[in-house]
Chimera marker file (.cmm) of the C-alpha trace (Angstrom):
<marker_set name="trace">
<marker id="1" x="14.168" y="-61.751" z="-45.466" r="1" g="1" b="0" radius="0.5"/>
<marker id="2" x="17.502" y="-62.695" z="-46.899" r="1" g="1" b="0" radius="0.5"/>
<marker id="3" x="16.329" y="-63.790" z="-50.189" r="1" g="1" b="0" radius="0.5"/>
<marker id="4" x="15.144" y="-60.079" z="-50.725" r="1" g="1" b="0" radius="0.5"/>
<marker id="5" x="18.353" y="-58.556" z="-49.634" r="1" g="1" b="0" radius="0.5"/>
<marker id="6" x="19.353" y="-57.352" z="-53.047" r="1" g="1" b="0" radius="0.5"/>
<marker id="7" x="15.945" y="-57.230" z="-54.816" r="1" g="1" b="0" radius="0.5"/>
<marker id="8" x="13.857" y="-54.015" z="-54.847" r="1" g="1" b="0" radius="0.5"/>
<marker id="9" x="10.753" y="-55.847" z="-53.738" r="1" g="1" b="0" radius="0.5"/>
<marker id="10" x="8.836" y="-55.681" z="-50.336" r="1" g="1" b="0" radius="0.5"/>
<marker id="11" x="7.887" y="-59.077" z="-49.158" r="1" g="1" b="0" radius="0.5"/>
<marker id="12" x="4.195" y="-59.841" z="-48.677" r="1" g="1" b="0" radius="0.5"/>
<marker id="13" x="2.909" y="-59.227" z="-45.291" r="1" g="1" b="0" radius="0.5"/>
<marker id="14" x="0.293" y="-61.716" z="-45.627" r="1" g="1" b="0" radius="0.5"/>
<marker id="15" x="-1.239" y="-64.339" z="-47.719" r="1" g="1" b="0" radius="0.5"/>
<marker id="16" x="-3.195" y="-62.071" z="-49.520" r="1" g="1" b="0" radius="0.5"/>
<marker id="17" x="-0.330" y="-60.041" z="-50.655" r="1" g="1" b="0" radius="0.5"/>
<marker id="18" x="1.288" y="-63.293" z="-51.638" r="1" g="1" b="0" radius="0.5"/>
<marker id="19" x="-1.673" y="-64.318" z="-53.542" r="1" g="1" b="0" radius="0.5"/>
<marker id="20" x="-1.823" y="-60.903" z="-55.313" r="1" g="1" b="0" radius="0.5"/>
<marker id="21" x="1.908" y="-61.286" z="-56.352" r="1" g="1" b="0" radius="0.5"/>
<marker id="22" x="1.185" y="-65.082" z="-57.794" r="1" g="1" b="0" radius="0.5"/>
<marker id="23" x="-1.770" y="-63.662" z="-59.583" r="1" g="1" b="0" radius="0.5"/>
<marker id="24" x="0.336" y="-60.837" z="-61.165" r="1" g="1" b="0" radius="0.5"/>
<marker id="25" x="3.019" y="-63.472" z="-62.316" r="1" g="1" b="0" radius="0.5"/>
<marker id="26" x="0.258" y="-65.526" z="-63.811" r="1" g="1" b="0" radius="0.5"/>
<marker id="27" x="-1.437" y="-62.687" z="-65.687" r="1" g="1" b="0" radius="0.5"/>
<marker id="28" x="1.876" y="-61.331" z="-66.961" r="1" g="1" b="0" radius="0.5"/>
<marker id="29" x="2.756" y="-65.113" z="-68.037" r="1" g="1" b="0" radius="0.5"/>
<marker id="30" x="-0.645" y="-65.309" z="-69.964" r="1" g="1" b="0" radius="0.5"/>
<marker id="31" x="-0.096" y="-62.030" z="-71.557" r="1" g="1" b="0" radius="0.5"/>
<marker id="32" x="3.394" y="-63.174" z="-72.639" r="1" g="1" b="0" radius="0.5"/>
<marker id="33" x="5.095" y="-60.066" z="-70.582" r="1" g="1" b="0" radius="0.5"/>
<marker id="34" x="6.917" y="-62.674" z="-68.616" r="1" g="1" b="0" radius="0.5"/>
<marker id="35" x="8.290" y="-66.215" z="-68.784" r="1" g="1" b="0" radius="0.5"/>
<marker id="36" x="8.325" y="-67.504" z="-65.287" r="1" g="1" b="0" radius="0.5"/>
<marker id="37" x="9.732" y="-70.868" z="-64.357" r="1" g="1" b="0" radius="0.5"/>
<marker id="38" x="10.055" y="-72.542" z="-60.823" r="1" g="1" b="0" radius="0.5"/>
<marker id="39" x="13.010" y="-74.144" z="-59.567" r="1" g="1" b="0" radius="0.5"/>
<marker id="40" x="13.235" y="-77.477" z="-57.737" r="1" g="1" b="0" radius="0.5"/>
<marker id="41" x="15.403" y="-80.581" z="-57.187" r="1" g="1" b="0" radius="0.5"/>
<marker id="42" x="14.417" y="-83.712" z="-58.653" r="1" g="1" b="0" radius="0.5"/>
<marker id="43" x="14.227" y="-85.413" z="-55.323" r="1" g="1" b="0" radius="0.5"/>
<marker id="44" x="12.567" y="-82.441" z="-53.467" r="1" g="1" b="0" radius="0.5"/>
<marker id="45" x="9.633" y="-81.065" z="-55.737" r="1" g="1" b="0" radius="0.5"/>
<marker id="46" x="8.841" y="-78.007" z="-53.518" r="1" g="1" b="0" radius="0.5"/>
<marker id="47" x="9.772" y="-74.658" z="-55.027" r="1" g="1" b="0" radius="0.5"/>
<marker id="48" x="13.233" y="-73.485" z="-54.051" r="1" g="1" b="0" radius="0.5"/>
<marker id="49" x="13.590" y="-70.563" z="-56.394" r="1" g="1" b="0" radius="0.5"/>
<marker id="50" x="12.658" y="-68.994" z="-59.639" r="1" g="1" b="0" radius="0.5"/>
<marker id="51" x="14.032" y="-67.723" z="-62.850" r="1" g="1" b="0" radius="0.5"/>
<marker id="52" x="12.418" y="-65.385" z="-65.427" r="1" g="1" b="0" radius="0.5"/>
<marker id="53" x="12.858" y="-63.569" z="-68.490" r="1" g="1" b="0" radius="0.5"/>
<marker id="54" x="10.842" y="-60.361" z="-68.631" r="1" g="1" b="0" radius="0.5"/>
<marker id="55" x="10.936" y="-56.698" z="-69.369" r="1" g="1" b="0" radius="0.5"/>
<marker id="56" x="11.063" y="-57.543" z="-73.084" r="1" g="1" b="0" radius="0.5"/>
<marker id="57" x="12.029" y="-55.025" z="-75.764" r="1" g="1" b="0" radius="0.5"/>
<marker id="58" x="9.241" y="-53.690" z="-77.836" r="1" g="1" b="0" radius="0.5"/>
<marker id="59" x="10.836" y="-55.826" z="-80.827" r="1" g="1" b="0" radius="0.5"/>
<marker id="60" x="11.033" y="-58.919" z="-78.344" r="1" g="1" b="0" radius="0.5"/>
<marker id="61" x="14.928" y="-59.056" z="-79.337" r="1" g="1" b="0" radius="0.5"/>
<marker id="62" x="15.990" y="-58.161" z="-75.770" r="1" g="1" b="0" radius="0.5"/>
<marker id="63" x="14.895" y="-59.405" z="-72.464" r="1" g="1" b="0" radius="0.5"/>
<marker id="64" x="15.924" y="-59.038" z="-68.718" r="1" g="1" b="0" radius="0.5"/>
<marker id="65" x="16.968" y="-62.133" z="-66.767" r="1" g="1" b="0" radius="0.5"/>
<marker id="66" x="15.742" y="-62.403" z="-63.222" r="1" g="1" b="0" radius="0.5"/>
<marker id="67" x="16.476" y="-65.077" z="-60.705" r="1" g="1" b="0" radius="0.5"/>
<marker id="68" x="16.157" y="-65.980" z="-56.920" r="1" g="1" b="0" radius="0.5"/>
<marker id="69" x="16.810" y="-68.946" z="-54.971" r="1" g="1" b="0" radius="0.5"/>
<marker id="70" x="16.480" y="-69.979" z="-51.152" r="1" g="1" b="0" radius="0.5"/>
<marker id="71" x="19.680" y="-69.241" z="-49.299" r="1" g="1" b="0" radius="0.5"/>
<marker id="72" x="20.060" y="-73.013" z="-48.248" r="1" g="1" b="0" radius="0.5"/>
<marker id="73" x="20.495" y="-74.042" z="-51.665" r="1" g="1" b="0" radius="0.5"/>
<marker id="74" x="23.236" y="-71.544" z="-52.690" r="1" g="1" b="0" radius="0.5"/>
<marker id="75" x="26.418" y="-73.015" z="-53.978" r="1" g="1" b="0" radius="0.5"/>
<marker id="76" x="24.958" y="-76.252" z="-54.965" r="1" g="1" b="0" radius="0.5"/>
<marker id="77" x="24.659" y="-75.803" z="-58.888" r="1" g="1" b="0" radius="0.5"/>
<marker id="78" x="20.796" y="-75.362" z="-59.005" r="1" g="1" b="0" radius="0.5"/>
<marker id="79" x="21.075" y="-71.680" z="-60.242" r="1" g="1" b="0" radius="0.5"/>
<marker id="80" x="23.588" y="-72.601" z="-62.789" r="1" g="1" b="0" radius="0.5"/>
<marker id="81" x="21.731" y="-75.289" z="-64.146" r="1" g="1" b="0" radius="0.5"/>
<marker id="82" x="18.623" y="-72.943" z="-64.356" r="1" g="1" b="0" radius="0.5"/>
<marker id="83" x="20.633" y="-70.181" z="-66.061" r="1" g="1" b="0" radius="0.5"/>
<marker id="84" x="22.172" y="-72.558" z="-68.644" r="1" g="1" b="0" radius="0.5"/>
<marker id="85" x="18.471" y="-73.705" z="-69.417" r="1" g="1" b="0" radius="0.5"/>
<marker id="86" x="17.058" y="-70.258" z="-69.633" r="1" g="1" b="0" radius="0.5"/>
<marker id="87" x="19.763" y="-68.782" z="-71.803" r="1" g="1" b="0" radius="0.5"/>
<marker id="88" x="19.400" y="-71.584" z="-74.407" r="1" g="1" b="0" radius="0.5"/>
<marker id="89" x="15.688" y="-71.094" z="-74.212" r="1" g="1" b="0" radius="0.5"/>
<marker id="90" x="15.945" y="-67.428" z="-74.599" r="1" g="1" b="0" radius="0.5"/>
<marker id="91" x="18.419" y="-67.557" z="-77.376" r="1" g="1" b="0" radius="0.5"/>
<marker id="92" x="17.152" y="-70.710" z="-79.350" r="1" g="1" b="0" radius="0.5"/>
<marker id="93" x="13.703" y="-70.731" z="-78.779" r="1" g="1" b="0" radius="0.5"/>
<marker id="94" x="12.578" y="-66.957" z="-78.318" r="1" g="1" b="0" radius="0.5"/>
<marker id="95" x="15.381" y="-65.876" z="-80.744" r="1" g="1" b="0" radius="0.5"/>
<marker id="96" x="16.636" y="-63.055" z="-78.708" r="1" g="1" b="0" radius="0.5"/>
<marker id="97" x="19.487" y="-61.033" z="-79.515" r="1" g="1" b="0" radius="0.5"/>
<marker id="98" x="20.510" y="-59.931" z="-76.084" r="1" g="1" b="0" radius="0.5"/>
<marker id="99" x="19.854" y="-60.817" z="-72.369" r="1" g="1" b="0" radius="0.5"/>
<marker id="100" x="20.577" y="-58.263" z="-69.842" r="1" g="1" b="0" radius="0.5"/>
<marker id="101" x="20.870" y="-58.843" z="-65.979" r="1" g="1" b="0" radius="0.5"/>
<marker id="102" x="20.563" y="-56.110" z="-63.323" r="1" g="1" b="0" radius="0.5"/>
<marker id="103" x="22.209" y="-56.776" z="-60.280" r="1" g="1" b="0" radius="0.5"/>
<marker id="104" x="23.167" y="-54.953" z="-57.003" r="1" g="1" b="0" radius="0.5"/>
<marker id="105" x="26.821" y="-54.095" z="-57.323" r="1" g="1" b="0" radius="0.5"/>
<marker id="106" x="27.690" y="-55.738" z="-53.904" r="1" g="1" b="0" radius="0.5"/>
<marker id="107" x="25.716" y="-59.050" z="-54.951" r="1" g="1" b="0" radius="0.5"/>
<marker id="108" x="28.975" y="-60.933" z="-55.486" r="1" g="1" b="0" radius="0.5"/>
<marker id="109" x="27.450" y="-64.392" z="-55.581" r="1" g="1" b="0" radius="0.5"/>
<marker id="110" x="25.290" y="-62.978" z="-58.580" r="1" g="1" b="0" radius="0.5"/>
<marker id="111" x="28.038" y="-61.231" z="-60.230" r="1" g="1" b="0" radius="0.5"/>
<marker id="112" x="30.142" y="-64.365" z="-60.213" r="1" g="1" b="0" radius="0.5"/>
<marker id="113" x="27.001" y="-66.373" z="-61.714" r="1" g="1" b="0" radius="0.5"/>
<marker id="114" x="26.786" y="-64.148" z="-64.605" r="1" g="1" b="0" radius="0.5"/>
<marker id="115" x="30.505" y="-64.181" z="-65.181" r="1" g="1" b="0" radius="0.5"/>
<marker id="116" x="30.371" y="-68.011" z="-65.453" r="1" g="1" b="0" radius="0.5"/>
<marker id="117" x="27.932" y="-67.578" z="-68.211" r="1" g="1" b="0" radius="0.5"/>
<marker id="118" x="29.971" y="-64.855" z="-69.883" r="1" g="1" b="0" radius="0.5"/>
<marker id="119" x="27.754" y="-61.890" z="-69.247" r="1" g="1" b="0" radius="0.5"/>
<marker id="120" x="29.936" y="-58.487" z="-69.502" r="1" g="1" b="0" radius="0.5"/>
<marker id="121" x="29.450" y="-55.397" z="-67.511" r="1" g="1" b="0" radius="0.5"/>
<marker id="122" x="28.211" y="-52.559" z="-69.508" r="1" g="1" b="0" radius="0.5"/>
<marker id="123" x="30.122" y="-49.701" z="-67.795" r="1" g="1" b="0" radius="0.5"/>
<marker id="124" x="28.414" y="-47.211" z="-69.837" r="1" g="1" b="0" radius="0.5"/>
<marker id="125" x="24.799" y="-47.875" z="-68.712" r="1" g="1" b="0" radius="0.5"/>
<marker id="126" x="23.309" y="-46.978" z="-65.396" r="1" g="1" b="0" radius="0.5"/>
<marker id="127" x="20.109" y="-48.237" z="-63.787" r="1" g="1" b="0" radius="0.5"/>
<marker id="128" x="18.320" y="-44.767" z="-63.160" r="1" g="1" b="0" radius="0.5"/>
<marker id="129" x="15.913" y="-46.277" z="-61.021" r="1" g="1" b="0" radius="0.5"/>
<marker id="130" x="18.555" y="-48.138" z="-58.788" r="1" g="1" b="0" radius="0.5"/>
<marker id="131" x="21.741" y="-46.351" z="-58.855" r="1" g="1" b="0" radius="0.5"/>
<marker id="132" x="23.462" y="-49.300" z="-56.811" r="1" g="1" b="0" radius="0.5"/>
<marker id="133" x="22.924" y="-51.833" z="-59.733" r="1" g="1" b="0" radius="0.5"/>
<marker id="134" x="25.197" y="-52.801" z="-62.462" r="1" g="1" b="0" radius="0.5"/>
<marker id="135" x="24.009" y="-54.033" z="-65.789" r="1" g="1" b="0" radius="0.5"/>
<marker id="136" x="25.416" y="-57.076" z="-67.382" r="1" g="1" b="0" radius="0.5"/>
<marker id="137" x="24.634" y="-57.956" z="-71.006" r="1" g="1" b="0" radius="0.5"/>
<marker id="138" x="25.029" y="-61.209" z="-73.074" r="1" g="1" b="0" radius="0.5"/>
<marker id="139" x="24.699" y="-61.127" z="-76.853" r="1" g="1" b="0" radius="0.5"/>
<marker id="140" x="23.647" y="-64.138" z="-78.841" r="1" g="1" b="0" radius="0.5"/>
<marker id="141" x="26.598" y="-65.700" z="-80.372" r="1" g="1" b="0" radius="0.5"/>
<link id1="1" id2="2" r="1" g="1" b="0" radius="0.2"/>
<link id1="2" id2="3" r="1" g="1" b="0" radius="0.2"/>
<link id1="3" id2="4" r="1" g="1" b="0" radius="0.2"/>
<link id1="4" id2="5" r="1" g="1" b="0" radius="0.2"/>
<link id1="5" id2="6" r="1" g="1" b="0" radius="0.2"/>
<link id1="6" id2="7" r="1" g="1" b="0" radius="0.2"/>
<link id1="7" id2="8" r="1" g="1" b="0" radius="0.2"/>
<link id1="8" id2="9" r="1" g="1" b="0" radius="0.2"/>
<link id1="9" id2="10" r="1" g="1" b="0" radius="0.2"/>
<link id1="10" id2="11" r="1" g="1" b="0" radius="0.2"/>
<link id1="11" id2="12" r="1" g="1" b="0" radius="0.2"/>
<link id1="12" id2="13" r="1" g="1" b="0" radius="0.2"/>
<link id1="13" id2="14" r="1" g="1" b="0" radius="0.2"/>
<link id1="14" id2="15" r="1" g="1" b="0" radius="0.2"/>
<link id1="15" id2="16" r="1" g="1" b="0" radius="0.2"/>
<link id1="16" id2="17" r="1" g="1" b="0" radius="0.2"/>
<link id1="17" id2="18" r="1" g="1" b="0" radius="0.2"/>
<link id1="18" id2="19" r="1" g="1" b="0" radius="0.2"/>
<link id1="19" id2="20" r="1" g="1" b="0" radius="0.2"/>
<link id1="20" id2="21" r="1" g="1" b="0" radius="0.2"/>
<link id1="21" id2="22" r="1" g="1" b="0" radius="0.2"/>
<link id1="22" id2="23" r="1" g="1" b="0" radius="0.2"/>
<link id1="23" id2="24" r="1" g="1" b="0" radius="0.2"/>
<link id1="24" id2="25" r="1" g="1" b="0" radius="0.2"/>
<link id1="25" id2="26" r="1" g="1" b="0" radius="0.2"/>
<link id1="26" id2="27" r="1" g="1" b="0" radius="0.2"/>
<link id1="27" id2="28" r="1" g="1" b="0" radius="0.2"/>
<link id1="28" id2="29" r="1" g="1" b="0" radius="0.2"/>
<link id1="29" id2="30" r="1" g="1" b="0" radius="0.2"/>
<link id1="30" id2="31" r="1" g="1" b="0" radius="0.2"/>
<link id1="31" id2="32" r="1" g="1" b="0" radius="0.2"/>
<link id1="32" id2="33" r="1" g="1" b="0" radius="0.2"/>
<link id1="33" id2="34" r="1" g="1" b="0" radius="0.2"/>
<link id1="34" id2="35" r="1" g="1" b="0" radius="0.2"/>
<link id1="35" id2="36" r="1" g="1" b="0" radius="0.2"/>
<link id1="36" id2="37" r="1" g="1" b="0" radius="0.2"/>
<link id1="37" id2="38" r="1" g="1" b="0" radius="0.2"/>
<link id1="38" id2="39" r="1" g="1" b="0" radius="0.2"/>
<link id1="39" id2="40" r="1" g="1" b="0" radius="0.2"/>
<link id1="40" id2="41" r="1" g="1" b="0" radius="0.2"/>
<link id1="41" id2="42" r="1" g="1" b="0" radius="0.2"/>
<link id1="42" id2="43" r="1" g="1" b="0" radius="0.2"/>
<link id1="43" id2="44" r="1" g="1" b="0" radius="0.2"/>
<link id1="44" id2="45" r="1" g="1" b="0" radius="0.2"/>
<link id1="45" id2="46" r="1" g="1" b="0" radius="0.2"/>
<link id1="46" id2="47" r="1" g="1" b="0" radius="0.2"/>
<link id1="47" id2="48" r="1" g="1" b="0" radius="0.2"/>
<link id1="48" id2="49" r="1" g="1" b="0" radius="0.2"/>
<link id1="49" id2="50" r="1" g="1" b="0" radius="0.2"/>
<link id1="50" id2="51" r="1" g="1" b="0" radius="0.2"/>
<link id1="51" id2="52" r="1" g="1" b="0" radius="0.2"/>
<link id1="52" id2="53" r="1" g="1" b="0" radius="0.2"/>
<link id1="53" id2="54" r="1" g="1" b="0" radius="0.2"/>
<link id1="54" id2="55" r="1" g="1" b="0" radius="0.2"/>
<link id1="55" id2="56" r="1" g="1" b="0" radius="0.2"/>
<link id1="56" id2="57" r="1" g="1" b="0" radius="0.2"/>
<link id1="57" id2="58" r="1" g="1" b="0" radius="0.2"/>
<link id1="58" id2="59" r="1" g="1" b="0" radius="0.2"/>
<link id1="59" id2="60" r="1" g="1" b="0" radius="0.2"/>
<link id1="60" id2="61" r="1" g="1" b="0" radius="0.2"/>
<link id1="61" id2="62" r="1" g="1" b="0" radius="0.2"/>
<link id1="62" id2="63" r="1" g="1" b="0" radius="0.2"/>
<link id1="63" id2="64" r="1" g="1" b="0" radius="0.2"/>
<link id1="64" id2="65" r="1" g="1" b="0" radius="0.2"/>
<link id1="65" id2="66" r="1" g="1" b="0" radius="0.2"/>
<link id1="66" id2="67" r="1" g="1" b="0" radius="0.2"/>
<link id1="67" id2="68" r="1" g="1" b="0" radius="0.2"/>
<link id1="68" id2="69" r="1" g="1" b="0" radius="0.2"/>
<link id1="69" id2="70" r="1" g="1" b="0" radius="0.2"/>
<link id1="70" id2="71" r="1" g="1" b="0" radius="0.2"/>
<link id1="71" id2="72" r="1" g="1" b="0" radius="0.2"/>
<link id1="72" id2="73" r="1" g="1" b="0" radius="0.2"/>
<link id1="73" id2="74" r="1" g="1" b="0" radius="0.2"/>
<link id1="74" id2="75" r="1" g="1" b="0" radius="0.2"/>
<link id1="75" id2="76" r="1" g="1" b="0" radius="0.2"/>
<link id1="76" id2="77" r="1" g="1" b="0" radius="0.2"/>
<link id1="77" id2="78" r="1" g="1" b="0" radius="0.2"/>
<link id1="78" id2="79" r="1" g="1" b="0" radius="0.2"/>
<link id1="79" id2="80" r="1" g="1" b="0" radius="0.2"/>
<link id1="80" id2="81" r="1" g="1" b="0" radius="0.2"/>
<link id1="81" id2="82" r="1" g="1" b="0" radius="0.2"/>
<link id1="82" id2="83" r="1" g="1" b="0" radius="0.2"/>
<link id1="83" id2="84" r="1" g="1" b="0" radius="0.2"/>
<link id1="84" id2="85" r="1" g="1" b="0" radius="0.2"/>
<link id1="85" id2="86" r="1" g="1" b="0" radius="0.2"/>
<link id1="86" id2="87" r="1" g="1" b="0" radius="0.2"/>
<link id1="87" id2="88" r="1" g="1" b="0" radius="0.2"/>
<link id1="88" id2="89" r="1" g="1" b="0" radius="0.2"/>
<link id1="89" id2="90" r="1" g="1" b="0" radius="0.2"/>
<link id1="90" id2="91" r="1" g="1" b="0" radius="0.2"/>
<link id1="91" id2="92" r="1" g="1" b="0" radius="0.2"/>
<link id1="92" id2="93" r="1" g="1" b="0" radius="0.2"/>
<link id1="93" id2="94" r="1" g="1" b="0" radius="0.2"/>
<link id1="94" id2="95" r="1" g="1" b="0" radius="0.2"/>
<link id1="95" id2="96" r="1" g="1" b="0" radius="0.2"/>
<link id1="96" id2="97" r="1" g="1" b="0" radius="0.2"/>
<link id1="97" id2="98" r="1" g="1" b="0" radius="0.2"/>
<link id1="98" id2="99" r="1" g="1" b="0" radius="0.2"/>
<link id1="99" id2="100" r="1" g="1" b="0" radius="0.2"/>
<link id1="100" id2="101" r="1" g="1" b="0" radius="0.2"/>
<link id1="101" id2="102" r="1" g="1" b="0" radius="0.2"/>
<link id1="102" id2="103" r="1" g="1" b="0" radius="0.2"/>
<link id1="103" id2="104" r="1" g="1" b="0" radius="0.2"/>
<link id1="104" id2="105" r="1" g="1" b="0" radius="0.2"/>
<link id1="105" id2="106" r="1" g="1" b="0" radius="0.2"/>
<link id1="106" id2="107" r="1" g="1" b="0" radius="0.2"/>
<link id1="107" id2="108" r="1" g="1" b="0" radius="0.2"/>
<link id1="108" id2="109" r="1" g="1" b="0" radius="0.2"/>
<link id1="109" id2="110" r="1" g="1" b="0" radius="0.2"/>
<link id1="110" id2="111" r="1" g="1" b="0" radius="0.2"/>
<link id1="111" id2="112" r="1" g="1" b="0" radius="0.2"/>
<link id1="112" id2="113" r="1" g="1" b="0" radius="0.2"/>
<link id1="113" id2="114" r="1" g="1" b="0" radius="0.2"/>
<link id1="114" id2="115" r="1" g="1" b="0" radius="0.2"/>
<link id1="115" id2="116" r="1" g="1" b="0" radius="0.2"/>
<link id1="116" id2="117" r="1" g="1" b="0" radius="0.2"/>
<link id1="117" id2="118" r="1" g="1" b="0" radius="0.2"/>
<link id1="118" id2="119" r="1" g="1" b="0" radius="0.2"/>
<link id1="119" id2="120" r="1" g="1" b="0" radius="0.2"/>
<link id1="120" id2="121" r="1" g="1" b="0" radius="0.2"/>
<link id1="121" id2="122" r="1" g="1" b="0" radius="0.2"/>
<link id1="122" id2="123" r="1" g="1" b="0" radius="0.2"/>
<link id1="123" id2="124" r="1" g="1" b="0" radius="0.2"/>
<link id1="124" id2="125" r="1" g="1" b="0" radius="0.2"/>
<link id1="125" id2="126" r="1" g="1" b="0" radius="0.2"/>
<link id1="126" id2="127" r="1" g="1" b="0" radius="0.2"/>
<link id1="127" id2="128" r="1" g="1" b="0" radius="0.2"/>
<link id1="128" id2="129" r="1" g="1" b="0" radius="0.2"/>
<link id1="129" id2="130" r="1" g="1" b="0" radius="0.2"/>
<link id1="130" id2="131" r="1" g="1" b="0" radius="0.2"/>
<link id1="131" id2="132" r="1" g="1" b="0" radius="0.2"/>
<link id1="132" id2="133" r="1" g="1" b="0" radius="0.2"/>
<link id1="133" id2="134" r="1" g="1" b="0" radius="0.2"/>
<link id1="134" id2="135" r="1" g="1" b="0" radius="0.2"/>
<link id1="135" id2="136" r="1" g="1" b="0" radius="0.2"/>
<link id1="136" id2="137" r="1" g="1" b="0" radius="0.2"/>
<link id1="137" id2="138" r="1" g="1" b="0" radius="0.2"/>
<link id1="138" id2="139" r="1" g="1" b="0" radius="0.2"/>
<link id1="139" id2="140" r="1" g="1" b="0" radius="0.2"/>
<link id1="140" id2="141" r="1" g="1" b="0" radius="0.2"/>
</marker_set>
């Protein structure tokens, strides 16, 4: 599936695996391990993508940004609007000091999106689990 092209996630094989994924997100949300938001259009209320803050540091000053959007909705500004929201929420409401984003070095759309919001590539850090990823950082101003 195209949406999982750059993600390290195996798509669910059936509705039970999909339900398990959803319940896992719900459990992590209730435990404050993740903040997970759905993305939709005002005129189309169905789920078009998601955006989240997760992988919080122990002191809750750093979080990782994650996002995905159905391919038919790329380039329409939806993800830019969602990223602007989540950055404001993270820095102002959660008082994060830094937000990180791990993205595949070949995912030019994601890299461009992060650049639009002034994320900086940290060339000194490597994702030890996925060496094809680049790590971008945005510090609170």
